C-alpha positions as CSV (number, residue, x, y, z in Angstrom):
1,M,104.9,77.8,99.6
2,T,102.4,80.7,99.8
3,P,104.3,83.8,101.1
4,V,103.1,85.6,104.3
5,L,101.4,88.8,103.5
6,V,102.8,91.8,105.4
7,L,100.6,94.9,105.9
8,S,103.3,97.5,105.6
9,K,106.9,98.4,106.4
10,K,105.7,100.7,109.2
11,E,103.5,98.2,110.9
12,G,105.8,95.2,110.2
13,R,103.0,92.8,111.1
14,C,102.1,89.6,109.2
15,L,98.6,88.3,108.8
16,S,99.3,84.7,109.8
17,D,96.9,84.7,112.7
18,S,95.3,88.2,112.6
19,K,91.9,89.6,112.1
20,E,93.1,91.3,108.9
21,K,94.0,87.9,107.4
22,K,90.5,86.7,108.0
23,E,89.2,89.8,106.2
24,I,91.5,89.1,103.3
25,K,90.3,85.5,103.1
26,E,86.7,86.7,103.1
27,T,87.6,89.2,100.4
28,A,89.1,86.5,98.2
29,D,86.8,83.6,99.1
30,F,85.0,83.3,95.8
31,G,86.3,80.1,94.3
32,D,83.5,77.7,95.3
33,I,80.9,80.3,94.3
34,C,82.7,80.8,91.0
35,Q,82.4,77.1,90.3
36,K,78.6,77.3,91.1
37,H,78.2,80.3,88.8
38,E,77.2,82.6,91.7
39,L,80.4,84.7,91.7
40,S,78.6,88.0,91.6
41,R,77.7,87.7,95.3
42,Y,81.4,87.6,96.2
43,I,82.6,90.6,94.3
44,N,83.7,92.9,97.1
45,S,82.5,96.5,96.9
46,K,85.2,97.5,99.4
47,Y,87.9,97.4,96.6
48,Q,86.3,99.2,93.7
49,D,89.5,100.9,92.6
50,S,91.9,99.0,90.4
51,V,95.6,98.6,91.1
52,F,96.4,100.8,88.1
53,K,94.3,103.7,89.5
54,D,95.7,103.2,93.0
55,L,99.3,103.1,91.8
56,F,99.1,106.4,90.0
57,R,97.1,108.2,92.7
58,S,100.5,109.0,94.3
59,K,102.3,112.1,92.9
60,E,105.6,110.2,93.2
61,N,104.4,107.5,90.9
62,L,102.5,110.0,88.6
63,I,105.7,112.0,87.9
64,G,107.4,108.7,87.1
65,L,104.6,107.9,84.6
66,Y,105.0,111.4,83.0
67,R,108.8,111.1,82.8
68,T,108.4,107.7,81.1
69,L,106.4,109.4,78.4
70,H,108.3,112.6,78.2
71,P,111.9,112.1,79.4
72,E,112.9,115.3,77.7
73,D,110.9,117.4,80.1
74,V,113.3,117.5,83.0
75,L,111.9,120.7,84.6
76,V,108.4,119.3,85.5
77,T,108.0,118.6,89.2
78,E,105.3,116.8,91.2
79,E,103.7,120.2,92.0
80,D,103.1,120.7,88.3
81,L,100.9,117.7,88.1
82,T,97.1,117.6,88.9
83,L,95.0,114.5,89.0
84,I,91.8,115.1,87.1
85,T,90.4,111.5,86.9
86,I,86.6,111.7,86.7
87,K,83.8,109.4,87.7
88,N,80.5,108.3,86.2
89,V,81.1,109.6,82.7
90,L,79.0,107.0,81.0
91,S,75.5,106.0,82.0
92,N,76.6,102.6,83.4
93,G,78.9,104.3,85.9
94,V,82.2,103.7,83.9
95,Y,84.9,106.2,84.7
96,N,88.3,106.8,83.2
97,D,91.3,105.1,84.9
98,V,93.9,107.9,85.2
99,A,93.9,111.4,83.9
100,F,96.2,114.2,84.9
101,Q,97.2,117.7,83.8
102,V,100.7,119.2,83.5
103,K,100.2,122.8,84.4
104,D,97.9,124.3,81.8
105,K,99.9,122.9,78.9
106,L,99.1,119.2,78.6
107,M,96.2,116.8,79.5
108,I,97.0,113.1,79.5
109,L,94.3,110.3,79.7
110,F,95.2,106.7,80.4
111,E,93.1,103.5,80.3
112,H,94.2,100.1,81.3
113,Q,92.8,97.2,79.3
114,S,93.0,93.5,80.0
115,S,91.0,92.6,76.9
116,V,91.0,93.8,73.3
117,N,88.7,96.8,72.7
118,W,88.7,98.6,69.4
119,N,86.4,101.3,70.8
120,M,89.0,102.9,73.0
121,P,89.2,106.1,70.9
122,L,85.5,106.6,71.2
123,R,85.6,106.0,75.0
124,L,88.5,108.4,75.4
125,L,86.7,111.0,73.3
126,I,83.8,110.9,75.7
127,Y,86.1,111.1,78.7
128,Y,88.1,114.0,77.1
129,A,84.9,116.0,76.4
130,E,84.0,115.7,80.1
131,E,87.5,116.7,81.1
132,I,87.4,119.7,78.9
133,M,84.1,120.8,80.3
134,G,85.5,120.6,83.8
135,Y,88.6,122.5,82.7
136,L,86.4,125.3,81.2
137,R,84.2,125.5,84.4
138,K,87.3,125.7,86.5
139,K,88.7,128.5,84.4
140,G,85.4,130.4,84.2
141,E,85.4,130.3,80.5
142,S,82.3,130.5,78.3
143,L,81.9,128.9,74.9
144,H,79.9,131.9,73.8
145,K,82.8,134.4,74.2
146,K,84.3,136.0,71.1
147,D,88.0,135.4,71.9
148,R,89.6,132.0,71.3
149,I,89.8,129.8,74.3
150,L,93.3,128.3,74.6
151,L,93.2,124.6,75.6
152,P,95.9,122.2,76.9
153,E,97.3,119.7,74.4
154,A,95.9,116.2,74.9
155,E,97.5,112.8,74.7
156,F,95.6,109.4,75.0
157,Y,97.1,106.1,76.0
158,V,95.9,102.5,76.5
159,V,98.0,100.1,78.6
160,Y,97.3,96.6,77.4
161,S,97.9,93.5,79.6
162,G,95.6,91.0,78.0
163,S,96.3,87.4,77.0
164,E,94.8,87.8,73.6
165,K,97.2,88.9,70.9
166,W,96.7,92.6,70.0
167,D,99.7,93.8,68.0
168,V,98.6,97.4,67.5
169,K,100.6,100.5,68.4
170,E,97.9,103.0,67.8
171,L,94.1,103.3,67.4
172,R,92.3,106.0,65.5
173,L,88.7,107.2,65.9
174,S,88.5,107.6,62.1
175,D,88.7,103.8,61.7
176,S,85.3,103.6,63.2
177,F,83.7,105.8,60.5
178,S,81.8,103.9,57.8
179,K,83.9,105.3,55.0
180,N,87.1,105.8,57.0
181,N,87.1,109.5,56.5
182,G,85.5,112.6,58.0
183,F,86.9,115.7,59.8
184,L,87.1,114.3,63.3
185,E,90.2,112.4,64.5
186,L,91.5,111.1,67.8
187,M,94.7,108.9,68.1
188,V,95.4,106.6,71.0
189,R,98.8,105.1,71.6
190,V,98.7,101.4,72.8
191,I,101.4,100.5,75.3
192,H,102.5,96.9,75.7
193,K,105.0,95.2,78.0
194,D,108.6,96.0,77.1
195,D,107.6,99.2,75.2
196,Y,109.1,101.3,78.0
197,R,111.7,99.0,79.7
198,E,112.8,99.8,83.3
199,S,110.0,102.2,83.8
200,I,107.1,102.3,86.3
201,L,104.7,101.3,83.4
202,D,106.8,98.3,82.5
203,D,107.0,97.3,86.2
204,Y,103.3,97.5,86.5
205,L,102.9,95.2,83.5
206,I,105.5,92.8,84.8
207,F,103.5,92.5,88.0
208,I,100.2,91.9,86.2
209,Y,101.7,89.3,83.9
210,K,103.4,87.6,86.8
211,V,99.9,87.1,88.4
212,K,98.6,85.7,85.2
213,E,101.6,83.4,84.8
214,N,101.1,82.0,88.3
215,M,97.4,81.5,87.6
216,R,98.3,79.4,84.5
217,I,100.5,77.2,86.8
218,Y,98.2,77.0,89.8
219,G,94.7,77.3,88.3
220,H,91.7,79.5,88.7
221,D,90.0,78.3,91.9
222,E,89.9,80.5,94.9
223,K,93.0,79.0,96.7
224,S,95.1,79.0,93.5
225,I,94.2,82.6,92.7
226,R,95.0,83.8,96.2
227,Q,98.4,82.0,96.0
228,S,99.1,83.5,92.5
229,V,98.5,87.0,93.7
230,L,100.5,86.6,96.9
231,E,103.5,85.0,95.2
232,A,103.4,87.7,92.5
233,I,103.6,90.4,95.2
234,D,106.4,88.6,97.0
235,Y,108.3,88.1,93.7
236,C,108.1,91.8,92.7
237,I,109.2,93.1,96.1
238,K,112.2,90.7,96.1
239,N,113.1,91.8,92.6
240,N,112.6,95.5,93.1
241,I,109.6,95.8,90.9
242,L,107.1,98.3,92.3
243,A,108.8,97.3,95.5
244,G,108.0,100.4,97.6
245,Y,104.4,100.6,96.5
246,L,103.7,96.8,97.0
247,A,105.5,96.7,100.3
248,E,103.5,99.7,101.6
249,R,100.1,98.7,100.2
250,Q,100.2,94.9,100.1
251,R,96.9,94.4,101.7
252,E,95.1,96.9,99.5
253,V,96.7,95.6,96.4
254,F,95.7,92.0,97.3
255,G,92.1,93.1,97.8
256,M,91.9,95.1,94.6
257,L,93.5,92.4,92.5
258,M,91.3,89.7,93.9
259,N,88.3,91.9,93.2
260,E,89.5,92.6,89.6
261,I,90.0,88.9,89.0
262,S,86.6,88.1,90.5
263,V,84.9,90.5,88.1
264,D,86.9,89.1,85.2
265,E,86.2,85.5,86.1
266,F,82.5,86.3,86.7
267,G,82.3,87.9,83.2
268,K,83.8,84.9,81.6
269,I,81.4,82.6,83.4
270,R,78.4,84.7,82.4
271,E,79.6,84.7,78.8
272,K,79.9,80.9,78.8
273,E,76.5,80.5,80.5
274,G,75.0,82.8,77.8
275,E,76.6,80.7,75.1
276,A,75.3,77.5,76.7
277,R,71.8,78.9,77.2
278,G,71.8,80.0,73.5
279,E,72.8,76.6,72.4
280,A,70.2,75.0,74.6
281,R,67.5,77.4,73.3
282,G,68.7,76.8,69.8
283,E,68.5,73.0,70.2
284,A,65.1,73.3,71.9
285,R,63.7,75.5,69.2
286,G,65.1,73.2,66.5
287,E,63.5,70.2,68.2
288,A,60.2,72.0,68.5
289,R,60.2,73.1,64.9
290,G,61.1,69.5,63.8
291,E,58.2,68.1,65.9
292,A,55.8,70.7,64.4
293,R,56.8,69.8,60.9
294,R,56.3,66.1,61.5
295,E,52.9,66.7,63.1
296,A,51.9,68.9,60.2
297,R,52.9,66.2,57.6
298,F,50.9,63.6,59.6
299,I,47.8,65.9,59.6
300,I,48.0,66.7,55.9
301,N,48.4,63.1,54.9
302,M,45.4,62.1,56.9
303,Y,43.4,64.9,55.3
304,K,44.5,63.9,51.8
305,K,43.4,60.3,52.5
306,G,39.9,61.4,53.2
307,Y,39.8,61.4,57.0
308,T,37.3,63.9,58.5
309,L,38.6,66.9,60.6
310,E,37.1,65.3,63.7
311,Q,39.0,62.1,63.1
312,I,42.2,63.9,62.4
313,A,41.7,66.0,65.6
314,G,41.2,62.9,67.6
315,A,44.3,61.2,66.2
316,A,46.5,64.3,66.7
317,E,44.9,65.2,70.1
318,K,44.1,68.7,68.9
319,S,40.9,70.7,68.4
320,V,39.2,71.0,65.0
321,K,40.1,74.7,65.0
322,E,43.8,73.9,65.4
323,I,43.6,71.3,62.6
324,K,42.1,73.9,60.3
325,E,44.8,76.4,61.1
326,I,47.6,73.9,60.5
327,L,46.1,72.8,57.1
328,A,45.6,76.5,56.1
329,N,49.2,77.4,57.0
330,Q,50.8,74.3,55.4
331,E,48.6,73.8,52.3
332,P,46.8,77.1,51.4
333,M,45.3,75.5,48.3
334,L,43.4,72.9,50.3
335,T,39.7,73.5,50.8
336,V,38.9,72.9,54.5
């Protein structure tokens, strides 16, 4: 049975017969369009953030993230953390997921990946360069000054929640160089489920994998995806997995996840469509080339048997000029 979606602890209202439930249905109602390969029209711009970004927008959750990575640093408080996530770094509008600074000592950049991507060190290098430029502007520093500019240390992480096997613990920028050497390096640590047990990071991955597990059971149509998301939220709240966050922001999490899944499903559909179109074009081109070769052999045989160009043109339903071009291309030694 699909659980009832509650807006928040404060409101205590369910969406069984409310206007908000209708809005949620409209947000998620993309299954039929997905089947017709028109999913792009149903990707809801209202929920452009991901659950990962939204989760760590809270200082309470952000300090939990930092303490997962640095349990030894017991003196850092929420006031010591500053979110510095930036937007529109790349030309296509891509922006980094989560970035924050710990006083002036440390800068941490996070990316969440649901698919394998070996280019994460390069992407994070671009993000880091933008972050550092912002840091220098904020400090009023100039690159042309004589004295050394002190920078915060930097750490880079990718949280992986994909279905494809990706058993890597770290990625290095130098692996992308043609000779695997050079003076520039950037190391990214890849975080998988169970790497940090009983932490906010692992809770997040448990939630995401629960959604995917439900989708494998119920399917990928609109109704099944909606049920998968709602049951995952319900399961995690009951089992104290991101319980406070999910209870407080159920409606927003539902909308963001439905949007993320919509985009992902749409991408898969477009990829399959592209493969199908490529195969169709390949078959069409192959058939056209085969027909052209058969036609050329017919024309050459007639020519060798002494038929005039006019007779060949009439039989092949082509002009004399076209016959001359075919003979010249196929048999350059023939005198036409």
